[in-house]
N, C-alpha and C positions, 0 to 999 in steps of 0.2 A: 249477809245483808240481803234483804228482799226489797225489790222495787217493783211497782206495778208495771205490767207489760206495756201499757200505753206510753210510758216514759222511755222505752228502750231506745228509740231513735235519738232523742235529745241527750241521753246519757252517753251513747256511742259517739255522737258528734262532739260532745264536750270532751271526752277522753281523747279522741283523735286530735282535736284542735290543741288540747293541752300538750300532748306528746310532740306533735309536729312543730308547734310554735317554740317549744322548749328546745328541741334539737336544732332546728334551723337557726334560731337566734344565737344559740351557743356557738355553732360553727361559723356563722357570719361574724360574730365578735372575734373569734380566733383568727379568721382570715383577715379582718380589717385591722385589728390591733396587734396580732401576733401573740404567742403564748407568754412572752416575758412581760407584756404590758396588759395582759388580760386581768380585769378586775371583776371579781365575783359580784359585787354589789351593782356595778354598772350592767352586768349581764342580767341580773334579776330585774332591774328596771326595764331594760330593753325587752326581756321576755314578757313581762307584764303588759307592756304596750302591744307587743306582737300578738299576744293572746286576745286582747280586746278586739283586734281586727280579725284574727283567725277564726274565732268561734262563730260570729255572725256569717262570715264568708263560708265556712264549712257547713253551716246550716242552710243557707239560701242558695248557694251555687249549684248544688246537685239538682234542686228543683228546676232551675233555669236550664241547666244543661240537659236534663231529661226532656224538657219541652223542645229544645233545639234538636236533640237526637231523634225525636219523633218525626221531624220534618225531613230528615235525611233518609234516602233510600240506598241501602247497601246491596250490591250485587256481586255475584261471583265473577271473577275475571276468567276469560276464555283462554 
């Protein structure tokens, strides 16, 4: 598959948000419900909702965090 280089950041962000929201929602469902009450369809719904929030957050947060990081001066401790 070939994708234009200008879309690299958005594809990377999409894949990271996809994987992280999938993994986190899966384990949160297991923690909350336990393995015996885990329902695959409920997890898919939960993951879908998590992804709707994860993708925009993964896209915009780094920009904001980079701006904040530019205002911080890091020094070597003595």
